[in-house]
N, C-alpha and C positions, 0 to 999 in steps of 0.2 A: 262433844265437839260442836261448836256453834257454826253457823253458816259462813261467817267471815273467815274463820280458821280454815274451813274446808276449801274455800276459794284460794286462799294463800297456798295451801298444800298443792292444789291442782296446778296453779300457775308455776310454782317452783318445780313440780314434777315435769310439767311440759318444758320448762326452760332447761332443766338438767337433762331431760330426755333428748331435747333438741340438740344440746351441746354434745351429748354422747353420740347421737345419730350423726351429727356433723363430723365429729372426730372419727367415728367408725367409717363413714363415707370417705373421708379424706385418706384414711389408712388404706382402704380397699383400692382407691384410685392410685395412691402412691405406689402400691406394690402390684397394681394391675391384676387383681385377684381373678383367677381362672381366665385371664385374657379378656375380661369383659369390658375393660375401661381404656385400653390402649396404653402404649408405653409412655413413661415419663423420661425426659432427658436425664442422663446420668450426670454425676458430679463433673466429669471431664468436659462434657458439653456445656455445662453451666459456666465453667471457668474459661472455656475457649469457645464461645458461641460462634457457630458457622454462619457466615453471611455471604451472599453472592457479591463478589467484588470484581469490578472491571479490571482487566489486565491493561497496563499502560505501556506504550512504546515511546522510548526517548531517543533523541538524536545524540551524537557524540558530544555535542555542545550543550546538552541538557534541556533541549526543547521538547515538549510533549508533542509527538507527531500524530498520535491517535490512540484509540482504545479498541479492545475486543471485549464484548460483553453480551450477556442475555439481559441482565439488569445493569443499567449504567450507574454504577455506584463507586465513589472514591472516598474512603474514610478520612476524617479529620479529627483532631483532638479538641477538647473543650476550650482550650485557650485560643484556638484558631477560629472560633465561632463568635460572631458579633453578639454583644450583650442584648442588642435589640431583639434578636431571634430568641434568646433564652427567656427574656421577659415576656415576649408575646406567647411563647409556648406554655410557660407556667401559668400565666394569667388566664389562658384560654382552656387548657386541658386539665390543670391540676394545681389550683392555687395553694393548697396545703402540702405541696410536694415535699418541701423540706422538713415537714413536721411529722409525717407518718413513716411507717416502716414497710411500705409496700402496699398495704391495704388501708384505705381511708374509710373507717366505719361511719364517721359523720357524713361523709359524702354518699355512702351506700344508703343510709336512711333518708337523706335529703332528696334522693332520686324520686321518692314517692311524692314529695311536695312539688317538685318540678313537673312531674307527670300530670298532677292535678291542675297545674297552671297551663298545661299544653306546651311546655318547654321540653323539647326532645333532647335532653342533655344526658350524656353517658356518665356512668358511675365509675368506670375503670380509671385507675391512676395511670400516670405515665409509665410507672414500672410494670404494671399489668399489661399495658399496651405493648411495651417492649418485649415482655415474655411472649405475648401472642405473636408478634412479628418475628422474633428470633427463632422460636421453636414451632411455629405453624401449628399451634394447639387446636386449630379448628379445621385443619386439613384432613382429607379422607385418610391419608396414610397413618394418622395418629389415632384413629377410632378403634375401639374394641367392639365387642358384640353389642353392648348396650348403647354404644354411640350411634347406632343406626335406628334406634327407637325415637320417635318424635318427642322433642323436648329434652330427652336425656342428654343428647349431645351437647347442648348449650350448658346444662348444669355441670356436666363432667368437665367441659372446657374451662368453665369459670373457676372451678375448684383447682384445676391444674394451674391456671394463671395466678390464683392467689398464692399457692404454694411456691411456684416459680418466682413470683414477685418478692416474697419474703426471702427466698434464697439469694436472689440477685442483690437485694439490699444488704445482705450480710457480706457479699463478696466484693461489691463495688461501692465507691463513694457516690454521693448524689451527682457530682459533676460528671463522673464517668458514665453514670446511667443516662444523663441528659445527652451526652455525646453519642453514646451507643444508640439511643432512640433517634436522634437527628440523622445519624448515618444509616439508619435502617428504613425509615419511612419512605413511602411512594408519594411523590408530588405530582404524578401524572406526566404526560409528554415524554415518557421513557427516561425520566430523571428520578433516580433513587438516591436519597441522602441530600443533605443541605448543600454540599459543595457543588454537585452537578445541577441542582435546582437553581442555585444563584446564577450559574453560568447560562443555563437554558433560558430562564425568563428575563434576566437583566444583564447578562454578559458581564458580570462582576464576580468578585470572590466572596465567599461566605463571611469573611471577617469585615467586609465593607458594606454590608446591607444596611440601608437606612431603616427608620422606624416603619414607614408605610410599606416598604418592600418586604420587611420581615413579617409585618401583619398580613400581607397578601399571601405569602408562602405558608405561614402557619394556618391561615384560613382555608387553604387548599386541602389540608389534611383531613378535614371532615368529610369531603367527597370530591376528589380531584377532578372528576368529570363535571359534576353539577356546578362546581365553582371555578371551572377552567376559564382563564382570561381570554382564551381563544374561542372556545365553544360557547361560553355563557358569560360574556364580559359584564353584563349588568349584575348578575348574581355574584360574580367575583368582586365587583366594587362594593356591593352591599355587605358581603361577608367580610371583606377587609375592614370596612368601617365598623362592623360589629366588634372585631378584634381590637380596633383602636379605642372603642368605647370601654371595653373591658380593661384595657391598659389604663384608661383614665380612672375608672372605678377603683382600681387597685393601686392608684397613686404612682404609676410609672411615668405618666405624662400629665401635663397641666391642662386646664380647660382651654387656654389659648392655643396650645399645641394641637389639641383635639380638633378644635374648630378649623385651624389652618390645614391640618393634614387630611381631614375628611374632604376638603375641597380639591385636593390634588388628584389628577388622573392617575391611573395605574402606572403609566410610563414604562411600558414593556420594551425590551430589546430582545425579542424572542427568536431563538434559533435552536432547533432540536439537533442534538449531536447524533451522528450515526457513523457506521464503519467507513463510509465513503468520504467523510469530511476530513479536512486538514490537508497537510502536505504529503507528498510521496505516496499517493494512493495506490499506484500500481505496485510499488515496493511493498506496502503493507499487506496487500492481497497475497503477493508471493510469500511474504514472511509468515502470514497466517497458516498457509499450507505446511511450511517447514515446522512451525511451532506446534501445530496439531499433531504431527508425527512425533515430535520430541516429547510432547505431553503424554501421548499414548505410551511411549516407551518408559516414561518416568512417573507414571501414575499422577499426572497433574491435570487440572481443568483450566484450559486457556480462558474460558468465558466466565469463570466464577471464582478462581483462586487469587485474584488480585496480584498477579505476577508483575514485576517490573522488568521490561525487556530493554536493555541498553544496546542500541545498534551502532554501527560504524558510520551511518549517514550523517553528514554535516548539514544542518538545516539551512545555513546560509548558502552553501554551495548548491544544495537542492533547489532553493528558490531561484538561484541564478540559472541553473539548468532548465527548470521549468519555464523561466522567462525567455531564455534563448530559444527554446523549442517553439514557444508561442510566437515570438517575434519573427522567426524565419519561416515557420510553416504557414503562417497567415499570408505572407508575401508569396511563398511558393505555391500555395493553393490558388491564389488569384492568377498566377502565371499559368498554372495547369488548366484552369477553367478557360482562360483566353486561348490557350494552345488548342483546346478541343471544342471551341465554341461552335455550336450548331452540329456537332458530330458526337458519336458514341465512342468512348475511349477503350471499350473492351474489344481487343483485336487479336486475330491470329498472328503468327510470325510473318505471314505474307501481307500483313496490314489490312486484311479484309475484316469486316465486322463479324463478331461471333453471333450467329443467330440464336434466338431463344435464351440469351444469356440471363436476363432478369427472371424469366419463367423458371429456368432451372434453379436459380438462386432461391426463388420463392418457395419451391417445393421442399427445400431443406429447413424451412422455418417451422417453429412450433405452431404458429397460427395456421399455416397451411395444413399441417398434420391434423389439427383439431377440426378444421373444416372438412378434411378428407374423412375423418371418423364420423362426422355428422351427415355428410351427403353421400359418402361412398366413393371409392377410387374412380377417377376418370370422369366424374360428374361435372358438367359444364357450370353448374351453380357455384363450384368452388372458386373458380377464377372470377366469376361475376361478383361474388361476395368480396373477394380479395381486392378487387379494383374499386370498391365503394369507398368514398372519402370518409374519414373519421377524424375526430379531434386528436391532435397529437402535438407534442413539443419536440422539435428537431434542433440539432446542433448547427450553429454557424459560427464563424470566426468573429462575428460582430455581436454574439450573444445568442442565447436560446430563442427560438421562434415558435410561438403558439400558432398553429395553422390547421387547416383542413387538408388532409392528404390521404390518399389511399395507401394501404400497406405496400401495394405493388410499386407505386411511385416513390415511396420512401426508400425502398431497396435501391432503386435506380439513383435516387438522390445521394444516398450514403456511399454507393459504389464509386462515386466521383472523388471521394476524399483520399488524399495522400496521408500516410501514417509514418510513424518513426519510432525508433527505440534508441535510447541514449544512456550510456553508463560511463562513470569515471571511477578510477581506483587509485589508491596509493600503491605504487608498485613494490614498495619495500616491506610494508606491513601486511599487504593483502587486503586492507580495509577498503570496502566499497564506499565511496563518498557520495555519489549521486546515482539515482535510478529513475529514469523517465520512460515508462513503458508504452506511451502513446500520446495522442494529442488531447484527449479528454476522457477521463475515466468514467464519467457519468454515462456517456453515450457509446464509448468504445472500450470495452473492458479486456480485450485481448492484449496480453503483454508481449511487446516486441523486443524485450531485452533477453529473456530466457525462454519464453514459451514458443516464440516464432523462430523458424530457421529458414534462411534464404541463401542464395549463392553470393559469396563474398567478392567475386570477380578478382581484380588485381590486388585487393587488399590481402589476398592469400600469398602473393608472390614473395614477401619476406621470408617465408618458410622455405621456399626454393633456394634463395640465396644463402640462408643460414646453413642449409644442407651443404651447399658448395663450399662455403668458407670453413665449415667444420671438417671437410674432407681435404683441406689444404689448398683449395683453389683461391688465389688472391683476388681481392676486389678490383685489382688493376688489370686482371686478365681481360683481354680483348675478345669480344664475341661479335660476329658479323650479323647485321640486320638483314638477313636473307631468309627466304622460305625454308621450312624444314617439314618433312613429312613423317608421320608415325604410322606404322601398321601394327595392328594387334587384333586379337580375337576376344570377343565378349559375348556371352550368352549364345554361343554357337555361330556368331556372325564374324566375318572378316571385315575389319574396319580400317579405312585409310583416312587419316586426318591431317590436314595442313592448316595450322592456325594462321589467322590474318591479324594485322595490326588494326588499331582503332580507326585510322584514317585510310585504310586500304592501300597504304604506300609502304614499300620496303626501300629504305634508303640505300642499302648496299654497303653502308659504312660499318666499321667496326667500333663498338662502344665498350667501355669497361663496365664491370658489373654495377658499379654505383650509378653510372649514367643510365644504364639500361633499366635499373629499378626506378630511378627518379623519374624517367620519362615514361615508364610503364610500357616498354616495348615488348609486345607479346612474343615475338620470334626469339628474342634473347632469353626470356624466361623459359621458353620451350627448349631452346638449345641447351641451356644449363641443366634442365630436367633430364634431357637425354644423356648428358655427361654424368650425372650423379645417380640416375635411376629413379623411376616413379615411386618404387617401394620405399626408397630412402627418404624421399620428400614426405611421404605419408607418415613414415616413422618419426621424422623430425617434428611434424605438426603435432602428433600425439604426445611426444616428449615435452613440447612447449605448452601443452594444456588443452589442445583440441580433443574433445571427447566424442564428437559426432562421427558417424561412420563416413569414411572418405572412399569414394569409388576408386579402385586401383586402375585408373586409366590415365593416359598422358594429359588430358585436359584438366586434371586436378590441379596442375600448376597454374592455371588461369582462374581457379576458384569455381569449378563447376559443381562441387559438392556442397550441400547446404550446411551451414553452421549458424550459431547464434552470437549475438553481441557479447553476451556474458563470457563465453569461452574465448572469443577473440581478444577481449580486453585482458583477460588473464594471461593469454599467450604472449601478447606484445609486452606486457609488464615484465616478463622474464628477461627481455633484453636490457631493461633498465636496472634490474635487480641482479646484475652480475652473473646471469645465466642460471639463477636459481628460480624454478617455478614455485610460486607461493599460491596456495589455494585462495581464491577470492572469498572473503568472509563478510557477513553482514550483521552478525550478532557478536558483541563483545562479551556480554555476560547477562545472566538472568538471576533476579533476586525473588525470593518469596515475599509475601505481604508483611513479613517481619524484618525485611532487610537482609536476610541471610543469602549469601551467594550460593546458588544451587547449580549454576553452569558457568564456566568460563572458557572462552574459545582459545584453542591452540591450533593455529593454521598448519595444515600439512605443507611440507616443503620437500623439494627434491631437486637434485642437480640435473639440469636439462642440457645445457651446453657449457663450455668453459667460459671463464670470465673474459678471456681475450676475444672469443667469438662473439659474445654478447656486446662487448665494447665496439667491435667492428660493425655489428648490426645497428647500433645506435648511430654510428657514423654514416651508415648506409641510409638510415631513415631520415637523417638530416639532409640527405641529398635531394629529397623531395622539395625542399625550400631553397637549397643552395645551388643545385645544378641548373644549367640553362635548360629550359623546357620542362622543369620539374612540375609534376601534376599537383603538388601541394602549395604552389606559390600563390594561390588565391588567399592564403592566410595573411599575406602582406597588406590586405585591405583593412586588417584589424590592428589595433595598437598593441602589438605583441613582441616587437623585436628591438626594443631599446636596451641594448646590452644583453639580450636574451636569445637563447637558442631553442628551436623547436623542430620537430620532425614529424613525418606522417606518411601515410599511404592511402591513396584513393582506390576505389573499386567500383566497377560498373558491370552489371551482368547483361546477358543477351537482351536486345531490344530495349535497353535502359530500364528494365523492370526493377532493378535493385541498385540504389546508390549507396556507397559506403565511404566512410572516412575513419581511419584509425590515426589518432593524434598522440604524440608523446611530448612531454615537457619534463623539466627536471624534477617535478614533484607529483605530477599526475599523468595517467594514461587514460585516454578516452576512446570510446567507439560509438559511431553513429551509423544507423541504417535508416534509409528513407525509401518508401515505395508504396504501391497500391495494395489494397487488401488482397487482390488477385494479381498474379504475375502478368496477366493479359492487359492490365491497366497501367499505362506508363507514358512517358514523353516519347517523342518520335525522333528527336535530334540530339546530337552530342552537345550542342550549344545550350540545351535546356535540361537534358536528362543525365549527364555524367555525375558521378559522385562528388566531383569538385564543385558542382553547382547545387546539388540537392542536399548533400550530407555535410560537407566541410563547413559551410557557414554556421551550423549549429555549434560545432566545436569552437570555431573562431569567436563567435559572440560570447559563448560561455567563458572562455579563457580571458577574454577582455574584461568581463564583469568580475571574474575572480581576482585578477591582478589589481583591479581598481578598488577592491574591497579591503580597506585598511584593517578591518576586524579579523581578517584571515591571515594566517602565517604562511602565505603562499607568495613568494617573491620571485622576481625574474632572475635568471642566472644562466650559467653555461653548464653543459653536461661535463661530468668528471670522467676523464679518460685515464687509463693506466699510464704511469710514467714511461713504461717501456712496452712496446708491442713487437712481437716477432713477425706479425703479419703487416706487410707494407700497405698503408692506406693513403700515402702521398703519391697518387698516380700522376704521371706526367701528362701535361695538356698537349693535345695534338689537333691540327686542323681537321675538320670533318669534310669529306668530299660528298658531292651530290651524286645521286644514282642516275645512270644514263638509261639503262635498259629495263625500266620498271615494267614495261609491257610484257616482256618475255617472262619476267618473274611472276606476273599475274596469271599467266597461262598455266603455271605449275600448280596453282591453288586448287584444292579439292576439299572444301569445307562441308561439314555436316551440320545442318541447322541446330540439332540438339546439343552440339558441342560448342556452339558459337559463344564467345565471351567478348564483350566490346573492349574493355581495357582492365 
């Protein structure tokens, strides 16, 4: 055997041995021999690769309201991706993509040539990169025993990626692989997948990306931080131009196009999407809590399963609601600031300033607790540090303000703001149409629709009158406006309570129930309560949908027990819905990421009052706008009554701490609350602090915008009443007499401050 033959034998032996070793190595890895190499994805995972997908929230009119995600990713098909992106990707990452079967042998050997030139070019094909991204082949959870040895982990991962790439090529078309890849990759700035990246960096859709935009996004894939247009704009521009040059080299663009496009700036329209973006932010926060519970019960992942949540919210109405809140609350805040100019608004009921109010509030903050942990309880250094100015951004109705302010002063600043909760609902379907939980979600995240509970004042009175009518008492029944005293025991104390009217005057006249409710006369509501019984009033409120605990005391008739806007709207809707309480719902259906319906809402319904009683209560609520002196007549300042009927009830709690308005129309029921963060922060006069001044305008402005919106199927009209009523609602008109001896009446009054309700 000559020397040449011996060399040939050695080379073939090494080659065949190498192939055998590679084959054996591949088999050992494929079957995870002795657990040394880590698991390989099974066939099911290859056919249905799991990816983190953002769950999307849609309005009833098909508008994307927001997303829930860990990785913000929304998948698209190949046909929905701009060819500019496909060309840029292939020419940059894998020019022979359509010619190989997952592994590019020519590219693998060429890597040594590029390394010698100093060109740090990767050898992985797009399919291999997809395998790595989909199945996290280099993650700790995929390692076996050998994977922890230096160098072995890379070799093992590479072999896994080769095998997975070949399998992916067998299961998917080239176009499907490209789409999977572009839906998988991380572009930085919390944007995963081409759809989200196009919106994040250019505020456009993935099918509309231009050549330079596509080149920039594909250029980011090499290193999203190093080539970020925000963090490293020069690097980003150079990298984009490199991609453009590759497009020219591979004949996707001409020399003239290259020269022109390279001179163009990046042209960013950058906005990172987060959970607090978009419309209905308070609603979506509440919704996330509900959905997390639902997902837990149904083994779903809200932040990764790509669910489609279709809500009852109408995006157009929601925009009108948010605009109405902003329009009115800006004016009201200015009025409030003027009202307390030069004074502190936190007051006891006797109108004296509450001492140490801000200090006490400061002690409840996380910042104060951190300083307390650092310096020790009671240390003077805590408050010294707390009063040092720091850079911060604070809310104002004219836009956020960047300023220097101490945390102490910022608490005082924010305590001056008035807040609101506003919700509307279709009374027939139970669908919630709008939800505004506050004045600005970024700065005030406490929800005042469902989370907050406050005294409803006179907006609770319709439950009193519904109780009377359900017991056969006619709305034409006359009740005198004279003092009435209640005696009862509570918590071992004997209590005597005589409610007063808002103006401290008792007319002495007799008014029918509709007039009494329309004018919000406290004595008449109290007398009716005595006629029907406090327990029966509470029972009626619960039947109508009030779930909050109601104290079994006479003052409940004037709204002394805390409730929330959510349940009040549901309760009032019962009157419009022929006496049937319908559960307020906010989710119509949920679909999985394949479009299968996995949840469909069926609202709970129950008979609360008869259809006749409900119709009479609608007639009673109209009294607020129709009767002389009705407290809802401020609605007439809005364009709402051209052949249209509306009703409502105002409410104001003690010291004007809470302003309410509950409004009803033929198609919508709405509830508004307005007040300070603390009950001690409020207006001081009825001219400024009553619900008709603080809350009613929001509903009026909203309905005005809704009726003017021709894209909405909400028309003006009249309430439908039964053709026959056994209950007489045509009460005779009679002259009202003036009271003579109001002084003697006032002497009988014996109010308790904690039971006082303004109207």
